[in-house]
C-alpha positions in Angstrom: 180.4 72.8 32.9 181.3 69.9 35.2 184.7 69.6 33.5 185.4 73.3 34.1 184.7 72.9 37.8 187.1 70.0 38.0 189.9 71.9 36.1 189.5 74.9 38.3 189.7 72.7 41.4 192.8 71.0 40.1 194.5 74.4 39.4 193.5 75.6 42.8 195.0 72.5 44.5 198.3 72.9 42.5 198.6 76.6 43.5 197.9 75.8 47.1 200.5 73.0 47.1 203.2 75.4 45.8 202.3 78.0 48.4 202.4 75.4 51.3 205.5 73.7 50.0 208.3 73.3 52.7 211.7 74.5 51.8 214.4 71.8 51.7 217.8 72.6 53.1 220.6 70.8 51.4 223.8 70.5 53.4 227.2 69.8 51.8 229.6 67.8 54.0 232.4 67.5 51.5 234.8 69.6 53.7 234.3 67.2 56.6 235.0 64.2 54.3 238.0 65.8 52.8 239.4 66.7 56.3 238.9 63.1 57.4 240.6 61.8 54.3 243.5 64.3 54.6 244.0 63.3 58.3 244.0 59.6 57.3 246.6 60.2 54.6 248.7 62.3 57.1 248.5 59.5 59.7 249.6 56.9 57.1 252.5 59.1 56.0 253.6 60.2 59.4 253.7 56.6 60.8 255.2 55.2 57.6 252.6 52.5 57.3 252.5 50.0 54.4 249.5 49.7 52.1 247.8 47.0 54.1 248.4 48.7 57.4 247.0 51.9 55.9 243.9 50.0 54.6 243.4 48.6 58.1 243.8 52.2 59.5 240.6 53.1 57.6 238.7 50.8 60.0 240.7 51.4 63.2 241.5 55.1 63.1 237.9 56.3 63.6 237.6 54.1 66.6 240.5 55.7 68.4 239.3 59.2 67.4 235.9 58.3 68.9 237.5 57.0 72.1 239.6 60.2 72.4 236.6 62.5 71.8 234.5 60.5 74.2 237.1 61.0 76.9 237.0 64.8 76.3 233.2 65.0 76.5 
C-alpha cells in the first residue's frame, strides 16, 4: 500500500509540473546576422578592399556603426 501512495504522489507531481511549466520563446536572429554579413560584403566590394583589409573590416566596421548610431541617439 505504501508503494501505491508513492506512485500516486509521483504521478501527481509530474502532472503538476507539466501544468505549471513556463513557455519558452525561441527567437531566430538569422535575418539580422544575414543583413550584417551582406552589409559587410557590400562595404568590401564598394570600397574595393583587399582580402586582409576586408578581414580587418570585420573588426573595425561594427565600431564605426556603433559610433554613428550613438551620435543619432
